[in-house]
Each structure stands twice: as C-alpha cells, then as structure tokens.
C-alpha positions as CSV (number, residue, x, y, z in Angstrom):
1,M,95.9,76.8,134.4
2,S,96.1,78.9,131.3
3,L,94.3,77.7,128.0
4,P,96.7,76.9,125.2
5,I,97.3,79.3,122.5
6,E,95.3,78.7,119.4
7,G,97.0,78.7,115.8
8,L,100.5,77.2,117.0
9,V,99.7,73.8,115.2
10,G,102.2,72.8,112.5
11,L,101.7,71.5,108.9
12,Q,103.5,68.2,108.0
13,N,105.4,68.2,104.9
14,V,103.8,65.9,102.3
15,G,106.5,66.1,99.6
16,A,108.3,69.4,99.0
17,T,105.3,71.4,100.4
18,C,107.2,73.6,102.6
19,H,106.1,76.6,100.4
20,M,102.6,75.6,100.6
21,N,102.6,75.1,104.3
22,S,104.4,78.5,104.6
23,T,101.6,80.3,102.6
24,L,98.7,78.3,104.5
25,Q,100.1,79.6,108.0
26,C,100.5,83.1,106.9
27,L,96.8,83.0,105.3
28,S,95.5,81.4,108.6
29,N,97.0,84.4,110.5
30,I,95.0,86.8,108.8
31,E,92.3,87.0,111.3
32,K,89.5,88.5,109.2
33,L,89.9,85.6,106.6
34,R,90.3,82.8,109.3
35,I,87.2,84.1,111.4
36,Y,85.2,84.3,108.3
37,F,85.9,80.7,107.3
38,L,85.5,79.3,110.7
39,D,82.1,81.2,111.3
40,N,80.6,80.3,107.8
41,K,81.4,76.5,107.8
42,S,77.9,75.4,106.5
43,K,78.1,77.9,103.5
44,I,81.6,77.2,102.7
45,K,81.9,73.4,102.8
46,N,80.2,71.7,99.7
47,K,81.3,69.9,96.6
48,V,81.3,73.1,94.4
49,N,83.6,75.1,96.8
50,K,86.7,72.5,96.6
51,L,89.4,74.7,97.3
52,S,87.3,76.8,100.0
53,S,86.4,73.9,101.6
54,S,89.9,72.1,101.8
55,L,91.2,75.5,103.2
56,L,88.4,75.6,105.7
57,T,89.7,72.2,106.8
58,V,93.1,73.4,107.2
59,F,92.1,76.3,109.3
60,E,90.0,74.2,111.6
61,N,92.9,71.8,112.5
62,L,95.3,74.9,112.8
63,W,92.9,76.8,115.3
64,E,90.2,74.6,116.8
65,K,92.3,71.6,117.4
66,S,95.1,73.0,119.6
67,S,96.0,69.8,121.5
68,A,97.4,68.4,118.2
69,T,100.9,69.5,117.5
70,Y,100.5,69.3,113.6
71,Y,98.3,68.5,111.0
72,T,98.9,66.8,107.7
73,P,97.3,68.7,104.7
74,Q,97.0,65.9,102.3
75,E,93.5,66.8,101.4
76,F,94.4,70.4,100.5
77,K,97.6,69.4,98.5
78,D,95.5,66.6,96.6
79,V,92.6,69.5,95.6
80,I,94.8,72.0,94.5
81,S,97.0,69.5,92.4
82,E,93.8,68.4,91.0
83,M,92.8,71.8,90.1
84,N,96.0,73.2,88.7
85,P,98.7,70.9,87.3
86,L,101.4,73.3,88.2
87,F,101.0,72.0,91.7
88,K,101.3,68.3,91.0
89,G,104.2,66.3,91.8
90,I,106.8,67.0,94.6
91,Q,108.6,69.9,92.9
92,A,108.8,73.2,94.6
93,N,106.8,76.0,93.2
94,D,106.8,79.7,93.0
95,T,105.0,80.9,96.4
96,K,103.5,83.9,94.3
97,D,102.0,81.7,91.9
98,L,100.5,79.5,94.8
99,I,99.0,82.7,96.6
100,L,97.5,84.1,93.5
101,F,95.8,80.9,92.4
102,I,94.4,80.3,96.0
103,L,93.0,83.8,96.1
104,E,91.6,83.8,92.5
105,T,90.1,80.4,92.8
106,I,88.4,81.1,96.3
107,H,87.4,84.3,95.2
108,N,85.5,82.8,92.3
109,E,84.0,79.9,94.5
110,L,82.6,82.4,97.2
111,N,81.7,85.1,95.0
112,E,78.2,86.3,95.6
113,V,77.5,88.1,92.3
114,N,77.3,86.4,89.0
115,N,76.2,89.5,87.0
116,N,79.4,89.5,84.8
117,I,78.6,93.0,83.7
118,S,81.1,94.4,81.6
119,G,82.5,97.8,82.5
120,N,84.6,100.6,80.5
121,N,87.5,101.4,83.0
122,I,89.5,103.2,80.3
123,Y,89.3,106.8,80.5
124,N,91.0,109.5,78.2
125,A,89.9,112.8,80.1
126,F,90.6,111.4,83.7
127,D,88.6,112.4,86.8
128,Y,89.6,110.2,89.7
129,N,86.4,110.8,91.4
130,A,84.5,110.1,88.4
131,A,86.4,106.9,87.8
132,F,86.4,105.9,91.1
133,A,82.5,106.1,91.2
134,N,82.4,104.2,87.8
135,F,84.7,101.4,88.7
136,S,83.5,101.1,92.2
137,M,79.9,100.6,91.0
138,Y,81.3,97.9,88.5
139,F,83.4,96.2,91.2
140,R,80.5,95.9,93.4
141,K,78.3,94.4,90.8
142,N,80.8,91.7,90.1
143,Y,82.8,91.5,93.1
144,N,81.7,90.3,96.4
145,S,83.4,87.6,98.4
146,I,85.6,87.6,101.4
147,I,88.5,87.6,99.1
148,S,87.7,90.6,97.0
149,N,86.9,92.6,100.3
150,L,90.0,92.0,102.2
151,F,92.7,91.4,99.3
152,Y,91.9,93.7,96.6
153,G,92.9,97.2,95.6
154,M,92.8,99.5,92.8
155,N,95.5,100.7,90.5
156,N,95.3,103.5,87.7
157,L,97.8,102.6,85.0
158,M,98.7,105.8,83.0
159,M,100.2,106.1,79.6
160,T,101.0,109.5,78.3
161,C,101.8,109.8,74.5
162,C,104.8,112.0,73.8
163,T,103.4,113.2,70.6
164,C,100.0,114.4,71.5
165,Q,100.5,114.7,75.3
166,K,97.2,112.9,76.0
167,T,97.0,110.2,78.9
168,L,95.3,106.9,78.6
169,H,94.0,106.0,82.1
170,N,93.4,102.2,82.8
171,V,91.7,101.4,86.2
172,Q,92.4,97.8,87.2
173,C,92.1,95.5,90.5
174,F,95.2,94.0,92.1
175,N,95.5,91.6,95.1
176,I,99.4,91.5,95.3
177,L,102.1,94.0,94.6
178,I,105.2,92.6,93.0
179,F,108.4,94.3,93.8
180,P,111.4,93.4,91.7
181,L,114.3,93.9,94.0
182,E,117.1,94.4,91.8
183,E,115.4,96.6,89.5
184,V,114.5,98.9,92.8
185,R,118.0,98.7,93.6
186,K,119.3,100.0,90.3
187,Y,116.2,102.6,90.1
188,K,117.3,104.2,93.2
189,G,121.0,104.4,91.9
190,Y,122.4,102.5,95.0
191,N,125.8,100.6,94.9
192,R,124.9,98.9,98.0
193,N,122.8,95.7,98.3
194,I,120.3,97.0,100.5
195,V,116.8,98.7,99.7
196,S,113.9,99.5,102.0
197,I,110.6,98.8,101.6
198,Y,109.6,102.5,100.8
199,D,112.2,102.3,98.0
200,C,109.9,99.6,96.7
201,F,106.9,101.9,96.7
202,D,109.0,104.7,95.0
203,Y,109.8,102.2,92.3
204,N,106.3,101.1,91.7
205,E,105.2,104.8,90.9
206,R,108.1,105.4,88.8
207,Q,107.7,107.2,85.4
208,D,108.8,104.7,82.5
209,Y,109.9,106.1,79.4
210,M,108.8,103.8,76.4
211,V,110.9,104.5,73.2
212,G,112.0,102.5,70.2
213,E,110.8,99.0,70.1
214,N,108.8,99.8,73.0
215,Q,106.8,102.6,71.3
216,I,102.9,102.2,71.9
217,S,100.2,102.6,69.1
218,C,98.3,106.0,70.6
219,I,94.8,105.7,70.3
220,F,94.4,109.5,70.2
221,C,96.7,110.4,67.4
222,N,96.5,107.3,65.7
223,R,100.4,106.6,65.4
224,M,103.2,104.9,67.0
225,S,104.8,107.2,69.8
226,N,107.1,107.4,72.7
227,S,105.1,107.2,75.9
228,I,105.6,107.8,79.6
229,N,104.0,104.9,81.7
230,Q,103.2,105.3,85.5
231,T,101.1,103.2,87.9
232,K,99.4,104.8,90.9
233,I,97.7,103.1,93.8
234,I,94.2,104.7,94.1
235,I,92.9,102.3,96.9
236,S,95.0,100.0,98.9
237,P,93.5,96.8,100.1
238,N,92.5,95.9,103.6
239,V,95.4,92.8,103.6
240,L,98.3,94.0,101.6
241,I,100.6,91.2,100.1
242,I,103.9,92.1,98.7
243,N,105.9,89.8,96.7
244,L,109.8,90.2,96.9
245,N,110.8,89.1,93.2
246,R,114.7,88.5,93.2
247,G,114.5,87.3,89.7
248,K,115.9,84.2,88.2
249,G,119.3,85.6,88.7
250,L,118.8,84.6,92.4
251,M,119.5,88.3,93.9
252,Y,119.5,86.8,97.4
253,D,122.2,89.0,98.3
254,I,119.9,92.1,98.3
255,K,118.7,92.8,101.8
256,L,115.3,94.5,102.2
257,Q,114.9,97.0,105.2
258,F,111.4,96.9,106.7
259,L,109.5,97.1,110.0
260,E,106.5,95.7,111.8
261,Y,104.3,98.8,110.7
262,L,104.0,100.2,107.2
263,D,102.4,103.5,106.4
264,I,102.0,104.2,102.6
265,K,99.8,107.1,102.8
266,K,101.9,109.3,100.6
267,Y,101.4,106.4,97.8
268,V,97.7,106.2,97.9
269,F,95.5,108.7,96.1
270,Y,92.5,108.2,98.3
271,S,93.5,109.0,101.9
272,A,90.3,107.4,103.3
273,S,91.6,104.1,101.9
274,P,93.7,102.0,104.1
275,H,97.1,103.2,104.4
276,Y,98.7,101.8,107.9
277,Y,99.5,98.2,108.3
278,E,100.9,95.7,110.6
279,L,103.0,93.0,109.5
280,V,101.3,89.4,110.3
281,G,103.1,87.2,108.3
282,V,106.5,86.5,106.2
283,V,107.5,83.6,103.8
284,S,111.2,83.2,104.1
285,H,113.4,81.2,102.1
286,L,116.9,79.3,102.8
287,G,118.8,78.0,100.0
288,A,120.5,78.9,96.8
289,S,117.3,78.9,94.7
290,D,113.7,80.2,95.0
291,M,113.0,76.4,93.2
292,S,114.9,74.6,95.6
293,G,115.8,74.9,99.3
294,H,113.5,75.5,102.2
295,F,110.6,77.8,103.1
296,I,109.4,78.7,106.5
297,A,106.9,81.3,107.6
298,F,106.9,83.5,110.6
299,C,103.2,84.5,111.7
300,R,102.1,87.1,114.6
301,N,99.5,85.4,116.6
302,S,96.4,87.4,117.0
303,E,95.8,86.1,120.5
304,N,99.1,87.0,122.2
305,C,100.8,89.1,119.6
306,K,103.8,87.0,119.7
307,W,105.9,86.2,116.8
308,Y,106.0,82.2,115.9
309,K,108.3,80.3,113.5
310,F,106.5,77.6,111.4
311,N,108.9,75.2,110.0
312,D,106.8,72.5,108.3
313,A,105.3,70.5,111.6
314,I,107.7,72.2,114.1
315,V,106.5,75.6,115.5
316,T,108.6,77.6,117.9
317,E,108.4,81.1,119.8
318,S,110.2,83.8,117.9
319,N,110.7,87.5,117.7
320,F,110.8,90.3,114.9
321,Q,114.5,90.2,115.0
322,E,114.5,86.7,113.8
323,V,112.1,87.6,111.4
324,L,114.7,90.0,109.9
325,N,117.7,87.8,110.1
326,F,116.6,84.3,109.1
327,G,116.6,83.2,105.6
328,V,115.6,85.6,102.9
329,P,111.9,87.2,102.9
330,C,110.0,86.5,99.9
331,I,106.4,87.3,100.6
332,L,105.1,89.9,103.2
333,F,101.6,89.9,104.5
334,F,100.2,93.1,106.1
335,N,97.2,93.7,107.8
336,S,95.5,97.2,108.0
337,V,95.1,98.9,111.4
338,K,93.8,102.2,112.4
339,C,96.8,104.6,113.3
C-alpha cells in the first residue's frame, strides 16, 4: 500500500478568506521555504515571531498531518488581523498586499542581522560590477533571512536627463514583480486581448518618456527637465512572484499566455543569477471583481510533480490545462531550476 501524498490538505474558509487560503497553499508548495520552516521549528516558534510561528503551524498541518482532509487556519487569520488592520473582518483583500505583508513581516522577524547599516545605492557614473559589489555588501549586512535569500532580487532604476544626458542609477531590492496587463497590451500595440508573459517582461524594461508635468528635477544640471526612465533587472530571485494587475477597471477579459517553464535570461543583467523557472503555484480568481468573487489555488506538488486544485477545504487532482483555463490568474509563483 502506497503512502499518502503529503501537502494535499485543504484550508477551511473562516470568513471570506479564500484569498488568504490560496496564498498560503502556494507558499506551502515552495519547497525550500517549507523545508526551512519545518526543519527550524524551535528557532521559529516563539512569542516574538508571531506571523512566522503561525505560518509554521499552517505548514505543519498541511504537510505533516496528511490523514486530515482540511485544516482551519483561524490562528493565522487572528494573528495577521491583529498585526495589520487591512486584514481584519471578513472582506476580501488584495492578494498582492497580503503576500507583500507576509514576506516583509516574516523577513523582519527572521532576519539574522540587525546592523541597519545605511548604504548609498545611488550612482551617477554607473559601473554595474562596482554597483553590484557595493549593493551586495550592503545587502548582506542588512538582509539575511529565508525570505531575503529566496524572494529578493535586485533592480536598477535608471533616469536619464534629456538636458545634460546624465543618468541617475538607483539600485533597489524587489520581492514581487507587478505587471499591469492593460498597459502591457497597449504598449505592445495589440488590438487583441491576449498578452504573453514575455510581453510583460518587455514592458517592464521599456523606456518611459517623462515630459510636461512629469518632468524631473535633475541633480546634475540643477533644473527641471524631461527624462527617460527605464528599469533593468540586475539579479532575479530564486523564487519569482508575479502579480498580474488588471486594475480597478476589471480588465478580466485580457488573457495571459504562459507555460510551465519560464526563461528570462535576456531580461537579467547578470547571467549567473537565476533565470530559468518552473511554475509551482497560481492564485486564480472567479467573479466580476478582484474584491469579490472567489479565489482558488493551483499548486504543483513537489512529491509527485502533479497539479492539484485547492478550493478552500476541497482538494482535487488537476492538470496544467485546467490551470490555464480555470478562472483568471492573478499571482504566479515560479521556482528557479537548473536548465
């Protein structure tokens, strides 16, 4: 008799928490994150690490109690509601806001360095290698948690003054990429309501012309000036989270084309950083509004590599075709793999 597959436990809805349940299922299927939590229980579980301890409890019930059909995440809901009023009550919330709060809070709780060393990450005569070394040193002295190690990447925000032609480079961390699909569609000049995931990366590194009321105050020529702004990914994270922002206009008719594997090598400056990814989780939405309707999760199980649909307490086997065709994808979770 074969042993039951772990990680197939549902999450009971405790009051319009389908967005929370879907997010938690996707996070639990990021294998390195889950293993770290389950292997470091004594380190994580204490009164100081409130949200981390609650997340650990969720992981334990989803992956170490496979005989159960579902778990009620009331403790997690109570803790996150206490920590952030945005998540109180029974109203649906933006899944992106929830993920950002979880990642940033747990990083702060588990960060092993508390130096808080300031770093000058703004450059006017830019040398990528020197900037990378400078920022990496700053990053290592201020960020060391399972969250920063897995989810943090590095962007360069470039702003070129059209008057003096000098460029201001600002190196920053990111832990989620946000792609506004309607703007991507317009940027690509499509008349059809279909964009690809690679169209989104093209949009991400587009050149924006800032003129008129959007002029900048140039620090080099000391005057208001038109500028050209551009963002470049310097280092991509080990776990890539992509938010598909459809805006308040509910552009749910825009279909995103994506596959189970993603290669963004052409969009990343340092070729040695992660660039080849495998899709491991998707939060999808059913309904007319991102503030109503219903959220479900699709996750690829790390034990048997099969897809499963997590509809609150109900878990059923699925496949990638259902991932593509069921509801509207809102958040994509990619895990880096060696190609």
